C-alpha positions in Angstrom: 28.7 -67.4 -5.2 31.8 -68.6 -7.0 34.9 -66.6 -7.2 35.4 -64.1 -9.9 37.7 -63.5 -12.8 41.3 -64.4 -12.6 44.0 -62.8 -14.6 47.5 -62.7 -13.1 50.4 -61.6 -15.2 53.6 -63.1 -13.9 55.9 -64.9 -16.4 55.8 -68.5 -15.1 55.4 -70.2 -18.5 57.5 -69.8 -21.7 56.3 -67.1 -24.1 54.1 -68.2 -26.9 55.6 -68.6 -30.3 54.7 -66.3 -33.1 51.6 -67.5 -34.9 50.3 -67.6 -38.4 46.8 -66.6 -38.9 44.2 -67.3 -41.6 41.2 -65.5 -43.0 38.3 -67.3 -44.5 37.4 -66.5 -48.1 33.7 -66.8 -48.9 34.3 -67.7 -52.5 36.0 -71.0 -52.0 35.9 -71.7 -48.3 39.8 -71.8 -48.2 41.6 -70.1 -45.4 44.3 -67.7 -46.8 47.4 -67.1 -44.8 48.1 -63.7 -43.1 51.5 -62.4 -42.2 50.8 -61.2 -38.7 48.2 -61.4 -35.9 47.5 -57.7 -36.4 45.7 -58.5 -39.6 43.1 -60.7 -37.8 39.5 -59.6 -37.8 38.9 -57.5 -34.7 36.4 -59.6 -32.7 36.4 -57.1 -29.8 34.5 -54.4 -31.6 37.1 -51.8 -30.8 37.0 -52.4 -27.1 40.4 -51.5 -25.7 39.9 -53.6 -22.6 39.7 -56.7 -24.8 42.4 -56.0 -27.4 45.8 -57.3 -26.4 49.1 -58.0 -28.0 51.7 -60.4 -26.8 54.7 -58.8 -25.1 57.5 -61.0 -26.3 60.0 -59.2 -24.2 58.3 -60.2 -21.0 56.7 -63.5 -21.9 53.2 -62.7 -20.8 50.0 -61.4 -22.0 50.1 -57.7 -21.8 47.2 -55.4 -22.0 48.2 -52.9 -24.6 46.0 -52.6 -27.7 47.6 -53.1 -31.1 46.7 -49.5 -32.0 48.8 -48.0 -29.1 45.7 -47.0 -27.1 46.0 -46.7 -23.4 44.2 -49.8 -22.0 41.2 -49.2 -19.8 40.3 -51.4 -16.8 37.0 -53.2 -17.0 34.7 -52.8 -14.1 34.7 -55.4 -11.4 31.5 -56.8 -10.1 30.1 -55.9 -6.7 31.4 -57.9 -3.7 34.3 -59.2 -5.7 38.1 -58.9 -5.3 40.3 -56.9 -7.6 43.3 -58.3 -9.4 46.2 -56.4 -8.0 48.9 -57.7 -10.3 46.8 -57.1 -13.4 45.9 -53.6 -12.5 49.4 -52.6 -11.5 50.7 -54.1 -14.8 48.1 -52.1 -16.7 49.3 -48.9 -15.0 53.0 -49.7 -15.9 52.1 -50.3 -19.5 50.0 -47.1 -19.6 53.0 -45.2 -18.1 55.3 -46.8 -20.6 53.1 -45.6 -23.5 53.0 -42.1 -22.1 56.8 -41.9 -22.0 57.0 -43.3 -25.5 54.6 -40.6 -26.8 56.6 -37.7 -25.2 58.6 -37.7 -28.4 55.6 -36.8 -30.5 55.4 -33.1 -29.4 54.8 -30.6 -26.7 51.2 -31.6 -26.1 52.2 -35.2 -25.3 55.0 -34.0 -23.0 52.4 -31.9 -21.2 50.0 -34.8 -20.8 52.9 -36.9 -19.4 53.7 -34.2 -16.9 50.1 -33.8 -16.0 49.8 -37.5 -15.5 52.9 -37.5 -13.2 51.4 -34.7 -11.0 47.9 -36.0 -11.0 48.4 -38.0 -7.8 49.6 -34.9 -5.9 46.8 -32.8 -7.3 44.2 -35.5 -6.4 45.3 -35.9 -2.8 45.5 -32.1 -2.4 41.8 -31.8 -3.5 40.9 -34.7 -1.1 42.6 -32.9 1.7 40.7 -29.7 1.0 37.4 -31.6 0.9 38.1 -33.6 4.0 39.1 -30.5 6.0 36.0 -28.7 4.8 33.6 -31.5 5.6 35.2 -32.0 9.0 34.9 -28.3 9.9 31.2 -28.2 8.9 30.5 -31.4 10.9 32.3 -30.1 14.0 30.3 -26.8 13.9 27.0 -28.5 13.2 27.5 -31.2 15.9 28.4 -28.6 18.5 25.4 -26.4 17.6 22.9 -29.3 17.6 24.3 -30.7 20.9 23.7 -27.3 22.6 20.2 -27.2 21.1 19.1 -29.8 23.6 19.7 -27.3 26.4 18.4 -24.1 24.8 18.8 -21.6 21.9 20.5 -18.3 21.3 17.5 -16.1 20.3 19.5 -13.1 19.1 21.4 -15.4 16.7 20.0 -18.9 16.6 22.9 -20.2 14.5 25.3 -19.7 17.4 26.1 -22.4 19.9 26.2 -21.8 23.7 29.8 -20.8 23.8 29.6 -18.5 20.8 26.4 -16.9 22.0 28.0 -15.9 25.3 31.1 -14.5 23.8 29.6 -11.0 23.4 27.7 -11.1 26.7 28.9 -9.5 29.9 28.3 -12.6 31.9 30.6 -14.9 29.9 31.2 -17.4 32.7 29.1 -20.5 32.9 29.4 -23.9 34.6 29.8 -27.2 33.0 26.1 -27.9 33.0 25.5 -25.2 30.3 22.3 -23.8 32.0 21.5 -20.3 33.2 24.9 -18.9 32.8 24.4 -16.4 30.0 21.7 -13.8 29.6 21.7 -14.1 25.8 21.3 -17.9 26.0 17.7 -19.0 26.6 17.2 -22.4 28.1 14.0 -24.2 27.3 12.7 -23.7 30.8 13.3 -19.9 30.3 11.5 -20.0 27.0 8.5 -21.7 28.7 8.5 -18.9 31.2 10.4 -20.4 34.1 13.7 -18.8 34.8 14.5 -20.3 38.2 17.5 -22.4 39.1 18.0 -25.9 37.9 17.3 -27.0 41.4 13.6 -26.1 40.9 11.5 -29.1 40.1 9.6 -27.4 37.3 12.8 -26.2 35.5 14.4 -29.6 36.0 11.4 -31.4 34.5 11.1 -29.1 31.5 14.8 -29.3 30.8 14.8 -33.1 31.2 11.8 -33.6 28.9 13.2 -31.3 26.2 16.6 -33.1 26.4 14.9 -36.5 25.8 12.7 -35.1 23.0 15.6 -33.5 21.1 17.7 -36.7 21.5 14.9 -38.9 20.1 14.3 -36.4 17.3 17.9 -36.3 16.2 18.2 -40.1 16.4 15.0 -40.7 14.4 16.1 -38.3 11.7 19.5 -40.0 11.5 18.3 -43.5 11.2 15.6 -42.6 8.7 18.0 -40.8 6.5 20.4 -43.7 6.6 17.6 -46.2 6.0 16.0 -44.4 3.1 18.9 -42.7 1.2 22.2 -44.4 2.1 22.2 -47.7 4.0 26.0 -47.8 3.8 26.3 -44.6 5.9 25.8 -46.5 9.2 28.4 -47.6 11.5 32.0 -46.6 11.8 33.1 -47.5 8.3 36.7 -48.4 9.2 36.2 -52.3 8.9 34.8 -51.8 5.4 37.5 -49.3 4.6 40.1 -51.8 5.6 38.4 -54.5 3.4 38.1 -52.1 0.5 41.8 -51.2 0.7 42.7 -54.8 0.7 41.1 -55.1 -2.8 37.4 -55.8 -2.2 34.7 -54.0 -4.2 31.7 -52.6 -2.4 29.7 -50.5 -4.9 28.2 -47.4 -3.4 30.1 -47.6 -0.1 32.2 -44.6 -1.1 29.6 -42.8 -3.2 28.3 -39.3 -3.1 25.0 -40.2 -1.3 26.9 -42.0 1.3 29.2 -39.0 1.8 26.3 -36.5 2.2 24.1 -38.7 4.4 26.9 -39.8 6.6 28.0 -36.2 7.1 24.5 -35.1 8.1 23.6 -38.1 10.2 27.0 -38.0 12.0 26.0 -34.6 13.4 22.6 -35.9 14.3 23.8 -39.0 16.0 26.4 -37.2 18.1 23.9 -34.5 19.0 21.5 -37.2 20.2 23.8 -37.9 23.0 24.5 -41.5 22.0 27.6 -43.2 23.2 29.4 -42.8 19.9 31.8 -40.4 18.2 32.3 -38.8 14.9 36.1 -39.3 14.6 35.9 -42.9 13.2 33.2 -42.0 10.6 35.4 -39.0 9.5 37.8 -41.6 8.0 34.8 -42.9 6.0 33.9 -39.4 4.9 37.4 -38.6 3.8 37.6 -41.9 1.8 34.3 -41.0 0.1 36.0 -37.7 -0.9 39.0 -39.7 -2.2 36.8 -42.0 -4.2 34.9 -39.1 -5.8 38.0 -37.1 -6.7 39.7 -40.2 -8.0 37.2 -40.3 -10.9 38.4 -36.9 -12.0 41.7 -38.5 -12.9 41.4 -41.6 -15.2 44.8 -42.8 -14.0 43.1 -43.6 -10.6 39.4 -43.7 -11.5 39.8 -46.5 -14.1 42.3 -48.6 -12.1 41.1 -50.0 -8.8 44.6 -50.8 -7.5 45.8 -47.2 -8.2 42.6 -45.8 -6.7 43.5 -47.5 -3.4 46.6 -45.3 -3.1 44.3 -42.3 -3.0 42.0 -44.0 -0.5 45.0 -44.7 1.8 45.9 -41.0 1.7 42.3 -40.1 2.3 42.2 -42.3 5.4 45.2 -40.4 6.8 43.4 -37.1 6.1 40.4 -38.5 8.0 42.3 -39.1 11.2 44.2 -35.9 10.7 41.0 -33.8 10.9 39.5 -36.0 13.6 42.3 -35.5 16.1 44.3 -32.7 14.6 47.1 -35.1 14.2 48.5 -35.2 10.6 51.5 -37.4 11.4 49.3 -39.7 13.5 46.9 -39.9 10.6 49.6 -41.1 8.2 50.8 -43.8 10.7 47.1 -44.8 11.3 46.7 -45.4 7.6 49.9 -47.4 7.5 49.4 -49.4 10.6 45.7 -50.0 10.8 43.8 -49.7 7.4 46.1 -49.9 4.4 46.9 -53.1 2.6 49.2 -51.8 -0.1 51.3 -48.8 1.0 54.3 -48.0 -1.3 56.6 -45.2 -0.4 55.0 -42.7 -2.7 51.7 -43.3 -1.0 53.4 -42.4 2.3 54.5 -39.0 0.9 51.1 -38.3 -0.6 49.3 -39.3 2.6 51.4 -36.9 4.6 50.6 -34.1 2.0 46.9 -35.0 2.1 46.8 -35.0 5.9 48.7 -31.7 6.0 46.2 -30.0 3.5 43.2 -31.3 5.5 44.6 -30.1 8.8 45.4 -26.7 7.3 41.9 -26.2 6.0 40.4 -27.3 9.3 42.7 -25.0 11.2 41.6 -22.1 8.9 37.9 -22.9 9.6 38.7 -23.0 13.4 35.4 -24.9 14.3 35.9 -24.8 18.1 37.1 -21.2 18.3 40.2 -22.2 20.3 42.8 -22.2 17.5 43.1 -25.9 17.8 41.7 -28.8 15.6 40.1 -30.7 18.5 37.9 -29.7 21.4 40.1 -31.4 24.0 43.5 -30.1 23.1 45.6 -29.7 26.2 49.1 -28.5 27.2 50.7 -29.8 30.3 53.5 -28.1 32.1 54.1 -30.4 35.1 56.7 -33.2 35.0 56.0 -36.8 35.7 58.1 -39.0 38.0 59.5 -42.5 37.5 57.4 -43.9 40.3 54.3 -42.9 38.3 55.1 -45.7 35.8 53.3 -48.0 38.3 49.9 -46.3 37.9 50.5 -45.9 34.2 51.1 -49.6 33.9 47.9 -50.2 35.9 46.0 -48.0 33.4 47.5 -50.1 30.6 46.3 -53.3 32.2 42.8 -51.9 32.9 42.7 -50.6 29.3 43.6 -54.0 27.9 41.0 -55.8 30.1 38.3 -53.3 29.1 39.2 -53.6 25.4 39.0 -57.4 25.6 35.7 -57.3 27.5 34.2 -54.7 25.2 35.2 -56.5 22.0 33.8 -59.8 23.1 30.6 -58.3 24.4 30.0 -56.1 21.4 30.6 -58.9 18.9 28.3 -61.2 20.9 25.6 -58.5 20.8 26.1 -57.8 17.1 25.9 -61.5 16.2 22.7 -61.7 18.3 21.3 -58.7 16.4 22.3 -60.2 13.1 20.6 -63.6 13.8 17.5 -62.4 15.5 14.4 -60.3 14.8 16.2 -57.3 16.2 18.3 -57.0 13.0 15.1 -56.6 11.1 14.0 -53.6 13.2 16.9 -51.1 13.0 14.7 -48.0 13.5 13.1 -49.4 16.7 16.5 -50.4 18.0 17.9 -46.9 17.5 14.9 -45.3 19.2 15.1 -47.6 22.1 18.8 -47.2 22.6 18.5 -43.5 22.3 15.6 -43.3 24.8 17.5 -45.4 27.4 20.7 -43.4 26.9 18.9 -40.0 27.2 16.8 -41.0 30.2 19.7 -42.4 32.1 22.2 -39.8 31.0 20.5 -36.6 32.0 20.6 -36.9 35.9 24.4 -37.3 35.8 26.3 -34.2 34.6 29.1 -36.3 33.2 26.9 -38.5 31.1 24.7 -35.6 30.0 27.4 -33.7 28.3 28.9 -34.6 25.0 31.7 -37.2 25.1 34.2 -34.7 23.6 33.3 -32.1 26.2 33.6 -34.8 28.9 37.1 -35.7 27.7 38.0 -32.0 27.7 36.9 -31.6 31.3 38.7 -34.8 32.4 42.1 -34.1 30.7 42.5 -30.5 31.7 44.9 -29.5 34.3 43.4 -27.5 37.2 44.3 -23.9 37.7 43.4 -21.2 40.1 40.6 -19.8 37.9 38.8 -23.1 37.4 35.5 -23.4 39.2 34.5 -26.9 38.1 33.9 -29.5 40.8 36.9 -31.6 39.8 39.2 -28.7 40.7 37.6 -27.9 44.1 40.5 -28.4 46.5 41.0 -27.1 50.0 43.2 -24.1 49.4 42.9 -20.4 48.9 44.3 -18.1 46.2 45.1 -14.5 46.5 45.0 -14.1 42.7 44.2 -16.3 39.8 47.9 -16.3 38.6 49.0 -18.2 41.6 50.3 -21.7 41.1 47.9 -24.5 41.7 49.1 -26.5 44.7 48.2 -30.1 45.2 46.3 -30.4 48.4 43.4 -32.4 50.0 40.4 -32.8 47.8 37.3 -30.9 48.7 33.7 -32.2 49.0 32.9 -31.3 45.4 35.8 -33.4 44.2 34.5 -36.4 46.1 31.0 -35.9 44.8 32.4 -35.6 41.2 34.3 -38.8 41.6 31.2 -40.7 42.6 29.4 -39.3 39.6 32.4 -40.2 37.4 32.3 -43.8 38.8 28.6 -44.1 37.8 29.4 -42.5 34.4 32.1 -45.1 33.9 29.8 -48.0 34.5 27.0 -46.5 32.4 29.3 -45.7 29.4 31.1 -49.0 29.5 27.7 -50.9 29.2 25.8 -48.6 26.9 28.6 -48.4 24.3 28.4 -52.2 23.8 24.8 -51.8 22.6 25.4 -48.6 20.7 28.3 -49.5 18.5 26.7 -51.3 15.5 23.3 -49.6 15.4 22.2 -48.2 12.0 23.5 -44.7 12.4 27.0 -43.3 11.9 28.8 -44.5 15.0 32.5 -44.1 15.8 34.3 -45.8 18.6 37.3 -43.6 19.2 35.7 -41.1 21.5 33.5 -43.5 23.6 36.6 -45.6 24.3 38.7 -42.6 25.1 35.9 -41.3 27.4 35.9 -44.6 29.4 39.6 -44.5 29.7 39.7 -40.9 30.6 37.3 -41.4 33.4 39.3 -44.3 34.7 42.5 -42.3 34.4 41.0 -39.3 36.3 39.8 -41.5 39.1 43.2 -43.1 39.5 45.0 -39.8 39.0 43.1 -38.1 41.8 43.8 -41.2 44.0 47.5 -41.0 43.3 47.5 -37.3 43.9 45.8 -37.7 47.3 48.3 -40.4 48.2 51.2 -38.1 47.3 49.6 -35.3 49.3 49.2 -37.6 52.3 52.8 -38.7 52.1 54.0 -35.1 51.8 52.1 -34.1 54.9 53.7 -37.0 56.8 57.1 -35.9 55.6 57.7 -38.9 53.3 57.1 -37.4 49.8 60.3 -38.9 48.3 60.9 -35.5 46.6 57.8 -36.0 44.5 55.3 -33.6 46.1 56.9 -30.2 47.0 54.7 -27.7 48.9 53.4 -24.9 46.7 53.5 -26.9 43.4 51.3 -29.4 41.6 52.6 -32.8 42.6 50.5 -35.1 40.4 48.5 -34.0 37.4 45.2 -36.1 37.2 44.6 -34.7 33.7 47.7 -36.5 32.5 46.3 -39.7 33.9 43.1 -39.1 32.1 44.9 -38.7 28.8 47.0 -41.8 29.4 43.9 -43.8 30.4 42.2 -42.6 27.2 45.1 -43.9 25.2 45.1 -47.2 27.1 41.4 -47.9 26.6 41.5 -47.0 22.9 44.5 -49.2 22.4 42.8 -52.1 24.2 39.8 -51.8 21.9 41.5 -51.3 18.6 45.0 -52.7 19.4 46.7 -49.7 17.8 50.2 -48.9 19.1 52.5 -46.5 17.2 49.9 -44.4 15.5 47.9 -44.1 18.8 50.9 -42.9 20.7 51.7 -40.3 18.0 48.0 -39.1 17.9 48.0 -38.7 21.7 51.3 -36.9 21.6 50.0 -34.5 19.0 47.0 -33.9 21.2 49.0 -33.0 24.3 51.8 -31.2 22.5 54.3 -32.4 25.0 57.3 -34.6 24.1 58.0 -35.5 27.7 54.8 -37.5 28.0 55.6 -40.0 25.2 57.0 -42.5 27.7 53.8 -42.8 29.8 51.7 -43.0 26.7 54.0 -45.7 25.2 53.9 -47.7 28.5 50.2 -47.6 28.8 49.5 -48.4 25.1 51.9 -51.3 24.8 50.7 -52.8 28.1 47.0 -52.5 27.0 47.9 -54.3 23.7 49.7 -57.1 25.5 46.9 -57.6 28.0 44.2 -57.4 25.3 46.1 -59.9 23.1 46.2 -62.3 26.0 42.4 -62.5 25.8 42.2 -62.4 22.0 44.4 -61.2 19.1 41.7 -59.4 17.2 40.9 -55.7 17.6 37.4 -54.5 17.3 37.7 -53.6 13.6 39.1 -57.0 12.6 36.4 -58.7 14.7 33.7 -56.9 12.8 35.4 -57.8 9.5 35.2 -61.5 10.4 31.6 -61.1 11.7 30.5 -59.6 8.4 32.3 -62.3 6.4 34.5 -60.0 4.4 37.4 -61.6 2.5 40.2 -60.0 4.4 43.6 -61.7 5.0 45.2 -59.9 7.9 49.0 -59.6 7.3 49.6 -59.4 11.1 48.3 -63.0 11.7 50.7 -65.9 11.5 49.8 -69.3 9.9 51.4 -72.1 11.9 49.7 -75.2 10.5 51.3 -77.8 8.2 48.6 -78.2 5.6 49.4 -78.4 1.9 47.8 -76.9 -1.2 46.3 -80.3 -2.0 44.4 -80.2 1.3 42.7 -76.9 0.3 42.3 -76.8 -3.4 39.1 -77.5 -5.3 37.6 -79.7 -6.5 37.6 -81.8 -3.4 36.8 -85.5 -3.3 33.1 -85.9 -4.2 32.8 -82.6 -5.9 32.2 -82.1 -9.7 35.4 -81.8 -11.8 36.9 -78.4 -12.4 35.3 -76.5 -15.3 37.9 -76.0 -18.0 38.2 -74.9 -21.6 40.2 -76.9 -24.1 42.5 -75.1 -26.5 41.2 -76.3 -29.8 38.3 -78.8 -29.5 35.3 -76.8 -28.2 32.7 -75.1 -30.4 31.0 -71.8 -29.9 28.0 -73.7 -28.6 30.1 -75.7 -26.1 31.6 -72.5 -24.7 28.2 -70.8 -24.5 26.8 -73.8 -22.6 29.7 -73.7 -20.3 29.0 -70.1 -19.5 25.3 -70.8 -18.9 25.9 -73.8 -16.7 28.5 -72.3 -14.4 29.0 -69.0 -12.6 32.8 -69.1 -12.4 34.6 -65.9 -13.1 37.5 -67.5 -15.0 38.4 -70.8 -16.7 41.7 -72.6 -17.0 42.6 -73.4 -20.6 44.1 -76.9 -21.1 45.4 -78.9 -24.0 42.6 -81.5 -23.7 40.3 -83.0 -21.2 42.4 -86.2 -21.2 45.9 -84.6 -20.7 44.8 -81.6 -18.5 48.1 -79.9 -19.4 47.7 -76.2 -18.5 47.9 -73.6 -21.2 46.7 -70.5 -19.5 43.7 -68.8 -18.0 40.8 -66.8 -19.5 38.2 -64.6 -17.7 34.5 -65.2 -18.1 33.9 -61.5 -19.0 36.6 -61.5 -21.8 35.2 -64.7 -23.3 31.6 -63.5 -23.2 32.4 -60.1 -24.8 34.7 -61.6 -27.4 32.1 -64.2 -28.5 29.2 -61.7 -28.6 31.2 -59.3 -30.8 32.4 -62.1 -33.1 28.9 -63.4 -33.6 27.7 -59.9 -34.4 30.5 -58.7 -36.6 32.4 -61.6 -38.1 30.9 -63.4 -41.1 30.9 -67.2 -41.1 31.1 -67.8 -37.3 28.2 -70.1 -36.3 27.4 -72.2 -33.3 29.5 -75.2 -34.4 32.6 -73.1 -35.2 35.7 -74.3 -33.4 37.0 -71.8 -30.9 40.8 -71.7 -30.7 42.6 -70.5 -27.6 46.1 -71.5 -28.7 48.7 -70.6 -31.3 48.1 -73.7 -33.3 45.7 -73.4 -36.2 44.5 -76.3 -38.4 44.0 -75.4 -42.0 40.8 -76.9 -43.4 38.7 -76.2 -46.5 35.6 -77.7 -44.9 33.5 -76.6 -42.0 32.5 -73.2 -40.7 34.8 -70.3 -40.0 36.8 -70.9 -36.7 36.9 -68.3 -34.0 40.4 -67.5 -32.6 40.6 -66.1 -29.1 44.2 -66.5 -28.2 44.7 -62.9 -27.5 42.4 -63.0 -24.5 44.2 -65.8 -22.8 46.5 -65.1 -19.9 49.5 -67.3 -20.8 51.2 -66.8 -17.4 48.8 -67.4 -14.5 50.2 -67.9 -11.0 50.6 -71.6 -10.5 51.8 -73.8 -7.6 52.3 -77.5 -7.1 50.0 -79.6 -5.0 52.8 -80.1 -2.4 53.3 -76.3 -1.8 52.8 -75.5 2.0 49.8 -73.5 2.7 52.0 -71.1 4.7 53.7 -70.2 1.4 50.4 -70.0 -0.4 48.9 -67.6 2.2 52.0 -65.4 2.0 51.5 -65.2 -1.8 47.9 -64.1 -1.4 48.9 -61.5 1.2 52.0 -60.1 -0.5 50.9 -60.3 -4.1 47.2 -59.5 -3.6 46.2 -62.6 -5.6 42.6 -63.6 -6.3 43.5 -67.3 -7.0 46.3 -69.7 -7.8 46.1 -72.8 -10.1 47.4 -76.0 -8.6 49.3 -78.4 -10.9 51.3 -81.6 -10.7 54.0 -82.2 -13.4 52.3 -79.5 -15.5 48.8 -81.0 -15.3 46.0 -79.1 -13.8 44.7 -80.5 -10.5 42.6 -77.7 -9.1 42.3 -74.1 -8.0 42.7 -72.2 -4.7 40.8 -68.9 -4.3 41.0 -66.3 -1.6 37.7 -67.5 -0.3 39.1 -71.1 0.0 42.1 -69.8 2.0 39.8 -67.9 4.4 37.5 -70.9 4.8 40.6 -73.1 5.5 41.8 -70.7 8.2 38.3 -70.6 9.7 38.1 -74.4 9.8 41.5 -74.7 11.5 40.3 -72.1 14.1 37.1 -74.2 14.7 34.9 -71.5 13.2 32.1 -71.8 10.7 33.7 -71.7 7.2 30.4 -70.6 5.7 30.8 -67.3 7.5 33.0 -66.2 4.6 30.2 -64.9 2.5 31.9 -62.9 -0.2 34.6 -63.4 -2.8 
């Protein structure tokens, strides 16, 4: 496909001179002179998106209609790039007209005030919707996850924890079986109420676990396949691309929102190695897109709409981790392309509203926004920076390994028959995951529950195997003393090591299947397991040194020397940082999860180290890698262009290619223009003085030319196929021939232009900073060629020895 329409409004050429216009008189065929352009026949059929007047004060083609109507933005085509400068200019002109109309009365003043507050109102509604959806998803996912082990017969809508709240035997182990009289396991429903050690009970429970997992996965993939194909995956790579100015119709629609919300619960409940936190960003952006259409200021302007989507992305992370500030920083650091200061304020407000709603719903019943919220009260010591650095190194190595392995598998899936069988792939991955997960308690449980177990600090009342140390308590309020690990701890560590291997491998094949699949929680689970293993090892080393009288004042008898839960949290941050290459936002998210200011330094050390190590193996995070895999036209502002190529090396047409399709200002007939439209698929055409001189006049979009000519042929008398089409101010008076068609008003007289000797480093920065769709290349005022965003991406791919044809879209 060729690149789409190109209208950039920057005053690079002198303003056009006032013109004199003529009307054809049918009586004698003589053109009579008019005083102004406003008296011309309206060839746009009243369409405000085609009517323009020349803004003489700015020297460019503005988009205001001659009747002072607020201009509306035409719809972009699917898989095309928006024109940032044109959309922002439209919004400025719209705002200018609203201010001008305030003098007309109270109603116009009210409309101006409503327009000014519409952004805050919109992000508030988005925050409310995002918080509501997140609460429902959290409750539904927890209930369906527990459904694999049993059901609460007295109130089937309650999950395991809620079912046992009113029971006398409210204690239960981490397996979730046989711990509450009101909770009926499937083995108990089948008439066998023995221990899990019994072969019959174990078999029934095992089979029901696998059946429910396959059922949930099948429902999820079928709903995605039938109703909303865009509901699969994480959504963050596509959100980044959309926020950079790319159009993907339907990706943020209502069906995608509904199906992704439902299938997210199903996929998590199936026990797959995925999470719902990443897809929550997609869900929140769907809410932002839907609410944006309630406000024409945003719904009809794609550039302005992306301000709402940036705020929605912040709300998504806010409800995913209970971290409003981290959500704002995530939107700024990771996904947003255009992030003005007012968007920062509105993103914070949106994230705050979303967190408030989710806190009011209280989906986990613990007065916190996430299942694994923890509060530590033990200090860390300077010597512990060594294991924290080690966790950062391991996190970076894991991130680099996972990214390369997952991209390799996704590319294999894309280029093989496997990509044509998404349902079978989901069923097979689910079956393997369920069968291998059940025997190990730490792979059987939900990933969020696993993280909660791993990051918690042991206390006297904890009965889980990870807290089985060799000491005695006289009462549960006694301080937890670090001591030698008991046999259950050793057994748990072996199981965690097996869980680490399994989750590290299965996540590679899970991320990318056709169900909603987030990567935050699986990566954090791998890092938390690694951190807990290292934390217990460091703790036992400190205990051994203390018993030998060489504790270096770190391990004092009667206190907790080392907190393995903190190591699990640091390891989770390191692994997630290694996979995504997030830094500042990740540290803030983890800080808001722990609620302790004193642990920022360990988190920063591990996160920065993991990024350094990961970057040593490859600069791309997992989301950028998937953007390039899918061929999306995304120019990463974090990448540096260090080559010495010039614009002449990249522009089209290249040697051996057909010449650039252009429109002359006053020598083409209606039939010539129509044939040009039929023979080419370009979105825009440069306007030149003549084919011989190639002096550039301006730029005109395909859509504007097509609509203007259709309306003229339908409504204007005397315009025929051999009528001359004028795109300039100069008009030749003639008493012979058909009525001419004048389309000067649809010409952008100030397109962005560069010379053929402009360094590509400068050109790329222009595309990044200004959000351009294309630039025209000239030499001494003569048109030489054009450089589109796709040309830039192909050039970068060629320099990196990649396939330039992998850039599939515009």
